BAVONU-205257 format. One record per residue (C-alpha): residue number from 1; residue in one letter; x, y, z. Coordinates in steps of 0.5 Angstrom, whole numbers, always signed. Example, Ala and Ser with C-alpha at 12.3 -4.5 7.8 and 13.67 -1.06 7.14 Angstrom:
BEGIN
1 / a / +25 / -9 / +16
2 / s / +27 / -2 / +14
This chain:
BEGIN
1 / m / -6 / -69 / +244
2 / q / -2 / -67 / +238
3 / g / -6 / -65 / +233
4 / q / -3 / -67 / +225
5 / i / -4 / -61 / +220
6 / q / -4 / -63 / +213
7 / e / -3 / -58 / +208
8 / q / -2 / -58 / +200
9 / r / +2 / -54 / +196
10 / q / +1 / -54 / +189
11 / e / +8 / -52 / +184
12 / q / +9 / -51 / +177
13 / k / +15 / -52 / +174
14 / l / +17 / -51 / +167
15 / q / +23 / -58 / +166
16 / q / +25 / -60 / +159
17 / s / +26 / -66 / +157
18 / i / +29 / -69 / +150
19 / s / +26 / -75 / +147
20 / q / +30 / -81 / +145
21 / q / +28 / -79 / +137
22 / q / +31 / -72 / +139
23 / l / +37 / -75 / +142
24 / l / +38 / -78 / +135
25 / q / +37 / -73 / +130
26 / a / +42 / -69 / +134
27 / q / +47 / -74 / +134
28 / l / +46 / -75 / +127
29 / i / +47 / -68 / +125
30 / e / +53 / -68 / +129
31 / l / +56 / -72 / +124
32 / p / +60 / -71 / +118
33 / v / +58 / -75 / +112
34 / q / +63 / -80 / +112
35 / q / +62 / -82 / +120
36 / l / +54 / -82 / +117
37 / i / +57 / -88 / +112
38 / d / +60 / -91 / +119
39 / r / +54 / -90 / +123
40 / i / +48 / -92 / +118
41 / e / +52 / -99 / +117
42 / t / +52 / -100 / +124
43 / e / +44 / -99 / +124
44 / l / +44 / -104 / +118
45 / h / +48 / -108 / +122
46 / d / +44 / -109 / +129
47 / n / +37 / -107 / +126
48 / g / +34 / -112 / +121
49 / a / +28 / -108 / +120
50 / l / +33 / -103 / +116
51 / e / +35 / -105 / +109
52 / p / +38 / -102 / +103
53 / a / +32 / -99 / +99
54 / t / +33 / -101 / +91
55 / e / +29 / -96 / +90
56 / t / +31 / -88 / +87
57 / l / +28 / -82 / +90
58 / t / +29 / -75 / +88
59 / e / +33 / -72 / +94
60 / l / +33 / -64 / +96
61 / p / +33 / -60 / +90
62 / d / +40 / -55 / +88
63 / y / +40 / -49 / +92
64 / q / +40 / -43 / +88
65 / d / +42 / -36 / +91
66 / s / +42 / -29 / +86
67 / p / +44 / -22 / +89
68 / e / +36 / -21 / +88
69 / g / +33 / -26 / +93
70 / t / +29 / -24 / +97
71 / d / +29 / -27 / +104
72 / n / +20 / -27 / +104
73 / a / +22 / -33 / +99
74 / d / +26 / -36 / +103
75 / n / +23 / -37 / +109
76 / a / +16 / -38 / +105
77 / d / +19 / -44 / +103
78 / d / +21 / -47 / +109
79 / y / +14 / -46 / +112
80 / e / +12 / -50 / +106
81 / q / +17 / -56 / +106
82 / q / +15 / -56 / +115
83 / r / +8 / -56 / +112
84 / e / +10 / -62 / +107
85 / r / +14 / -66 / +112
86 / e / +8 / -65 / +118
87 / d / +4 / -68 / +113
88 / r / +8 / -73 / +111
89 / q / +9 / -75 / +118
90 / d / +2 / -76 / +121
91 / e / +0 / -81 / +115
92 / l / +7 / -85 / +117
93 / d / +4 / -86 / +124
94 / r / -3 / -86 / +122
95 / a / +0 / -93 / +117
96 / l / +4 / -95 / +124
97 / e / -2 / -96 / +128
98 / g / -4 / -102 / +123
99 / f / +3 / -105 / +126
100 / g / +4 / -105 / +118
101 / r / +4 / -102 / +112
102 / d / +3 / -104 / +105
103 / d / +9 / -105 / +100
104 / d / +7 / -98 / +97
105 / e / +6 / -95 / +104
106 / l / +14 / -96 / +106
107 / p / +17 / -90 / +106
108 / v / +24 / -90 / +103
109 / y / +30 / -84 / +105
110 / s / +34 / -82 / +98
111 / g / +41 / -81 / +100
112 / g / +43 / -82 / +93
113 / r / +46 / -78 / +88
114 / s / +43 / -73 / +84
115 / s / +41 / -76 / +76
116 / a / +48 / -72 / +74
117 / d / +52 / -77 / +78
118 / d / +49 / -84 / +76
119 / a / +54 / -84 / +70
120 / e / +61 / -83 / +74
121 / e / +62 / -83 / +81
122 / r / +64 / -75 / +84
123 / v / +69 / -77 / +89
124 / y / +71 / -71 / +94
125 / g / +77 / -69 / +98
126 / s / +84 / -70 / +95
127 / t / +88 / -75 / +97
128 / e / +94 / -72 / +95
129 / s / +97 / -66 / +98
130 / f / +98 / -59 / +96
131 / y / +106 / -61 / +96
132 / d / +104 / -68 / +92
133 / q / +101 / -65 / +87
134 / l / +106 / -60 / +85
135 / i / +111 / -65 / +86
136 / d / +107 / -69 / +80
137 / q / +109 / -63 / +76
138 / v / +115 / -62 / +77
139 / n / +118 / -68 / +75
140 / m / +115 / -67 / +68
141 / l / +120 / -61 / +68
142 / d / +127 / -62 / +66
143 / l / +132 / -61 / +71
144 / d / +137 / -64 / +74
145 / e / +138 / -66 / +82
146 / r / +140 / -61 / +85
147 / q / +135 / -56 / +81
148 / r / +129 / -61 / +83
149 / y / +132 / -62 / +90
150 / i / +132 / -53 / +90
151 / m / +125 / -53 / +87
152 / e / +123 / -58 / +92
153 / y / +124 / -54 / +98
154 / l / +122 / -48 / +95
155 / i / +115 / -51 / +94
156 / r / +116 / -54 / +102
157 / s / +117 / -46 / +103
158 / l / +110 / -44 / +100
159 / e / +105 / -41 / +105
160 / d / +98 / -45 / +105
161 / d / +96 / -40 / +100
162 / g / +100 / -41 / +96
163 / l / +105 / -35 / +96
164 / l / +112 / -35 / +97
165 / r / +113 / -30 / +103
166 / a / +120 / -32 / +105
167 / s / +126 / -28 / +102
168 / l / +130 / -31 / +97
169 / e / +136 / -29 / +101
170 / g / +134 / -32 / +107
171 / i / +133 / -38 / +102
172 / v / +140 / -38 / +100
173 / d / +143 / -38 / +107
174 / e / +138 / -44 / +109
175 / l / +141 / -48 / +103
176 / a / +148 / -47 / +105
177 / i / +147 / -47 / +113
178 / y / +142 / -53 / +113
179 / h / +143 / -56 / +107
180 / n / +150 / -56 / +105
181 / i / +148 / -53 / +98
182 / d / +151 / -48 / +95
183 / t / +146 / -42 / +91
184 / n / +146 / -35 / +90
185 / e / +139 / -30 / +88
186 / q / +139 / -31 / +81
187 / e / +139 / -38 / +81
188 / i / +133 / -39 / +86
189 / e / +130 / -34 / +82
190 / a / +130 / -37 / +76
191 / l / +128 / -43 / +79
192 / l / +122 / -40 / +82
193 / h / +120 / -37 / +76
194 / e / +119 / -45 / +73
195 / l / +115 / -46 / +80
196 / q / +111 / -40 / +78
197 / q / +109 / -43 / +71
198 / l / +106 / -49 / +74
199 / d / +98 / -50 / +76
200 / p / +95 / -47 / +79
201 / p / +96 / -40 / +76
202 / g / +100 / -35 / +81
203 / i / +102 / -41 / +85
204 / g / +110 / -39 / +88
205 / a / +108 / -30 / +87
206 / r / +112 / -26 / +92
207 / s / +106 / -22 / +94
208 / l / +99 / -21 / +92
209 / q / +100 / -16 / +86
210 / e / +105 / -21 / +83
211 / c / +100 / -26 / +84
212 / l / +95 / -23 / +80
213 / l / +100 / -21 / +74
214 / l / +102 / -28 / +74
215 / q / +94 / -30 / +73
216 / i / +93 / -25 / +68
217 / d / +99 / -26 / +64
218 / r / +96 / -34 / +63
219 / r / +90 / -31 / +60
220 / k / +89 / -30 / +52
221 / p / +92 / -23 / +50
222 / s / +87 / -18 / +49
223 / h / +84 / -10 / +51
224 / m / +82 / -13 / +57
225 / t / +87 / -17 / +60
226 / t / +91 / -11 / +58
227 / l / +86 / -6 / +62
228 / m / +88 / -12 / +68
229 / r / +95 / -11 / +67
230 / r / +95 / -4 / +68
231 / v / +91 / -3 / +74
232 / v / +95 / -8 / +78
233 / t / +101 / -5 / +76
234 / d / +100 / +2 / +76
235 / l / +93 / +3 / +80
236 / f / +94 / -3 / +85
237 / d / +92 / +2 / +91
238 / a / +86 / +4 / +88
239 / f / +84 / -3 / +86
240 / t / +86 / -6 / +94
241 / n / +81 / +0 / +96
242 / k / +75 / -1 / +92
243 / r / +76 / +5 / +88
244 / w / +72 / +4 / +82
245 / d / +71 / +11 / +81
246 / k / +78 / +12 / +80
247 / l / +80 / +6 / +76
248 / q / +75 / +8 / +71
249 / h / +77 / +16 / +71
250 / e / +85 / +14 / +70
251 / l / +84 / +9 / +64
252 / g / +78 / +14 / +60
253 / l / +74 / +8 / +61
254 / g / +65 / +9 / +60
255 / e / +61 / +6 / +66
256 / a / +59 / -1 / +62
257 / e / +67 / -3 / +60
258 / t / +68 / -1 / +67
259 / e / +63 / -6 / +70
260 / e / +66 / -11 / +66
261 / l / +73 / -10 / +68
262 / v / +72 / -10 / +75
263 / h / +69 / -17 / +74
264 / e / +74 / -20 / +70
265 / l / +78 / -17 / +76
266 / r / +75 / -20 / +82
267 / r / +76 / -26 / +78
268 / l / +82 / -27 / +80
269 / n / +85 / -32 / +85
270 / p / +88 / -28 / +91
271 / k / +90 / -34 / +94
272 / p / +92 / -40 / +89
273 / g / +94 / -46 / +93
274 / a / +87 / -46 / +97
275 / s / +84 / -49 / +90
276 / m / +88 / -54 / +90
277 / g / +83 / -58 / +94
278 / e / +85 / -57 / +102
279 / a / +83 / -52 / +106
280 / v / +89 / -53 / +110
281 / g / +95 / -53 / +104
282 / r / +99 / -58 / +105
283 / s / +96 / -62 / +110
284 / m / +96 / -69 / +109
285 / q / +89 / -71 / +112
286 / q / +83 / -72 / +107
287 / i / +77 / -67 / +108
288 / t / +71 / -70 / +105
289 / p / +66 / -63 / +104
290 / d / +59 / -64 / +106
291 / f / +56 / -59 / +101
292 / i / +59 / -58 / +93
293 / v / +58 / -50 / +92
294 / e / +58 / -47 / +86
295 / t / +59 / -41 / +83
296 / h / +56 / -39 / +76
297 / d / +60 / -33 / +72
298 / d / +52 / -29 / +73
299 / g / +53 / -29 / +80
300 / t / +49 / -34 / +81
301 / v / +50 / -39 / +87
302 / t / +48 / -46 / +88
303 / f / +49 / -52 / +93
304 / t / +48 / -59 / +93
305 / l / +48 / -63 / +99
306 / n / +54 / -69 / +98
307 / n / +51 / -75 / +100
308 / g / +57 / -79 / +98
309 / d / +56 / -87 / +99
310 / v / +50 / -85 / +104
311 / p / +45 / -91 / +102
312 / q / +39 / -90 / +101
313 / l / +34 / -93 / +107
314 / q / +27 / -96 / +107
315 / i / +24 / -102 / +112
316 / a / +26 / -109 / +110
317 / e / +20 / -111 / +106
318 / t / +20 / -118 / +110
319 / f / +19 / -115 / +117
320 / a / +13 / -111 / +114
321 / d / +10 / -117 / +110
322 / l / +9 / -120 / +117
323 / l / +7 / -115 / +121
324 / k / +1 / -114 / +115
325 / t / +0 / -122 / +117
326 / y / +0 / -121 / +124
327 / r / -5 / -116 / +123
328 / d / -10 / -120 / +119
329 / n / -9 / -125 / +124
330 / k / -10 / -121 / +130
331 / e / -16 / -125 / +133
332 / g / -12 / -132 / +134
333 / l / -6 / -129 / +135
334 / s / -2 / -134 / +141
335 / r / +1 / -131 / +147
336 / q / +9 / -133 / +143
337 / m / +6 / -130 / +137
338 / k / +4 / -124 / +141
339 / e / +11 / -123 / +143
340 / a / +13 / -123 / +136
341 / l / +9 / -118 / +134
342 / l / +11 / -114 / +140
343 / y / +18 / -115 / +137
344 / t / +18 / -114 / +130
345 / k / +14 / -107 / +131
346 / q / +19 / -105 / +136
347 / k / +25 / -106 / +130
348 / v / +20 / -103 / +125
349 / d / +19 / -97 / +130
350 / a / +26 / -96 / +131
351 / a / +28 / -97 / +123
352 / q / +23 / -92 / +121
353 / n / +26 / -87 / +127
354 / f / +32 / -87 / +124
355 / i / +30 / -87 / +117
356 / d / +26 / -80 / +120
357 / a / +33 / -78 / +124
358 / v / +37 / -78 / +117
359 / k / +31 / -74 / +113
360 / t / +31 / -68 / +119
361 / r / +39 / -68 / +119
362 / q / +39 / -67 / +111
363 / h / +34 / -62 / +111
364 / t / +37 / -59 / +117
365 / l / +44 / -59 / +113
366 / y / +40 / -55 / +107
367 / v / +36 / -49 / +110
368 / t / +43 / -48 / +114
369 / m / +47 / -49 / +108
370 / k / +42 / -44 / +105
371 / a / +42 / -39 / +109
372 / i / +49 / -39 / +110
373 / i / +50 / -36 / +103
374 / h / +44 / -32 / +103
375 / w / +49 / -28 / +109
376 / q / +55 / -29 / +105
377 / h / +53 / -29 / +97
378 / r / +58 / -23 / +96
379 / f / +64 / -28 / +98
380 / f / +62 / -35 / +94
381 / v / +61 / -30 / +88
382 / e / +69 / -26 / +89
383 / g / +72 / -31 / +94
384 / d / +75 / -24 / +97
385 / e / +75 / -26 / +104
386 / a / +75 / -19 / +106
387 / l / +67 / -19 / +104
388 / l / +65 / -24 / +110
389 / r / +59 / -21 / +113
390 / p / +60 / -21 / +122
391 / m / +56 / -27 / +122
392 / i / +54 / -31 / +128
393 / l / +50 / -37 / +130
394 / k / +45 / -33 / +133
395 / d / +43 / -30 / +125
396 / i / +43 / -36 / +122
397 / a / +39 / -40 / +128
398 / e / +34 / -34 / +127
399 / r / +34 / -34 / +119
400 / t / +32 / -41 / +119
401 / h / +28 / -43 / +125
402 / l / +33 / -47 / +129
403 / d / +36 / -48 / +135
404 / i / +42 / -45 / +136
405 / s / +45 / -51 / +139
406 / t / +43 / -55 / +132
407 / v / +46 / -50 / +128
408 / s / +53 / -50 / +131
409 / r / +52 / -58 / +131
410 / v / +51 / -57 / +123
411 / c / +57 / -53 / +123
412 / n / +62 / -57 / +127
413 / s / +66 / -62 / +123
414 / k / +63 / -60 / +116
415 / y / +67 / -57 / +111
416 / a / +64 / -53 / +103
417 / q / +67 / -54 / +97
418 / t / +67 / -48 / +94
419 / r / +70 / -45 / +87
420 / w / +76 / -41 / +91
421 / g / +77 / -48 / +95
422 / i / +75 / -52 / +101
423 / f / +72 / -49 / +107
424 / p / +70 / -50 / +114
425 / l / +63 / -48 / +115
426 / k / +65 / -44 / +121
427 / f / +70 / -40 / +117
428 / f / +64 / -36 / +115
429 / f / +62 / -34 / +122
430 / s / +66 / -28 / +125
431 / d / +64 / -22 / +129
432 / g / +62 / -15 / +128
433 / f / +66 / -9 / +130
434 / v / +62 / -3 / +130
435 / t / +66 / +4 / +128
436 / e / +64 / +10 / +131
437 / s / +59 / +13 / +126
438 / g / +55 / +6 / +127
439 / e / +58 / +2 / +121
440 / e / +59 / -5 / +122
441 / l / +65 / -8 / +120
442 / s / +67 / -15 / +120
443 / t / +74 / -17 / +124
444 / r / +75 / -22 / +118
445 / e / +76 / -16 / +114
446 / i / +80 / -12 / +118
447 / k / +84 / -18 / +119
448 / a / +85 / -18 / +111
449 / t / +87 / -12 / +110
450 / l / +91 / -12 / +116
451 / r / +95 / -19 / +113
452 / e / +95 / -14 / +106
453 / l / +99 / -8 / +109
454 / i / +104 / -13 / +112
455 / d / +105 / -17 / +106
456 / t / +106 / -11 / +103
457 / e / +111 / -7 / +107
458 / d / +118 / -6 / +106
459 / k / +121 / -12 / +109
460 / k / +128 / -8 / +111
461 / k / +123 / -3 / +115
462 / p / +117 / -7 / +117
463 / l / +111 / -4 / +120
464 / t / +111 / -4 / +127
465 / d / +104 / -5 / +131
466 / d / +103 / +3 / +132
467 / a / +105 / +4 / +125
468 / l / +99 / -1 / +123
469 / s / +94 / +2 / +127
470 / d / +95 / +8 / +124
471 / l / +95 / +6 / +116
472 / l / +88 / +2 / +118
473 / k / +86 / +9 / +121
474 / a / +86 / +12 / +115
475 / k / +83 / +6 / +110
476 / g / +77 / +7 / +115
477 / y / +78 / +2 / +120
478 / p / +79 / +5 / +126
479 / v / +83 / +0 / +130
480 / a / +87 / +1 / +137
481 / r / +94 / -1 / +138
482 / r / +93 / -7 / +143
483 / t / +88 / -10 / +138
484 / v / +92 / -10 / +132
485 / t / +98 / -14 / +136
486 / k / +92 / -18 / +138
487 / y / +89 / -20 / +131
488 / r / +97 / -20 / +129
489 / l / +98 / -26 / +134
490 / q / +91 / -30 / +132
491 / m / +94 / -30 / +125
492 / n / +101 / -33 / +127
493 / i / +104 / -27 / +124
494 / p / +111 / -25 / +128
495 / t / +112 / -18 / +131
496 / a / +115 / -12 / +126
497 / r / +123 / -15 / +129
498 / m / +121 / -22 / +127
499 / r / +120 / -20 / +120
500 / r / +126 / -17 / +118
């Protein structure tokens, strides 16, 4: 006789599943504003229970960040907003239990503009390229056909930041060999001077020093501009190394005047090309920023979400009325009417879920950008890439209480318009480099210093990677030669031999 053994085993497994609503929220969070508009139009077409709203509700307030801001205050605001959202969601859930809502209970999403934008629509993202904007200005100059051709060649030779790093001698050779134009350095220099009078100030400069001097020359003559010119001309090393004490001593200034001088110097733009409305110089691709960041003279930074043409959304009134009618006559419903009720409720639920997902996207983008600005406040104030602090996705996730994957979705394909140009959100992230003393430096800061060393080198005797490594160490960046090589390649800078 064969026995049977019955065994009962209890196992505990942890499984993580994602709901359809969470999936929808993740999809919308990842979309930039233009794609969000397309997605909403598709939803409006597919679901009759969703329609554009006629009312205007107040959208998320402008965020203001200042050097005196505290983390505790930010987190307290986040927790309070979270509680308010949960309370509103509870109310909506209770309303749905009755298969309908009264008119004053209909949820409305405000995706419209702020009151300041009502009078005139704000359009972001230039349809003109870096090249086109300069050519428009060249057309206003009194140039003959030959001069205009050379001027356009100079413009095409500019780097994305608006500076001219090609030598005049090289441009003369290129025009002669490839374009059959016989010219000389004196003529090129004269036309370059014309180019440097165009906007923005600093365009066409051959070095950072010349770029800053061109901007100072555009200012109204004053004692302050005289000091600024002397700093950039005679005390440039102290300025680039932020030796404010040396500037104060050499110029014989008091603390207040030194502070004012430093403030004015920091307002100069080291990358004039970036301020022409595009993040990638001459790229013809139109970029619509998702965030509009404004830096004020007192060091305060504010931002708003660019909702562009995102429509306001609400539950269609006809569907709400239909649900109310069914709810008031529940006892006498036929089978056909019950099926119609179920269909209507499914459409209303889907519409409500979509409205909630758009709201979640708006809030998630808001708190993420808020954290980025707070973390990188000095960059938004001064526009110096070297001031970007080491920051990774985990840092922002911890500050916002969001998942790292959510922060990653927010930063994917999103752009921020700032005083210093339009940047992808990924621009503000960089790894850290820890020195032997334990000081944490941003790799972005090291790369900016490396770029500066190469820009100011003697082009007849360009610096090798070993020499660059030694100079970086002298400036406080203990970077090995192979690391210099890696950073140089990442910035698409050729070897010393190719930079002659």
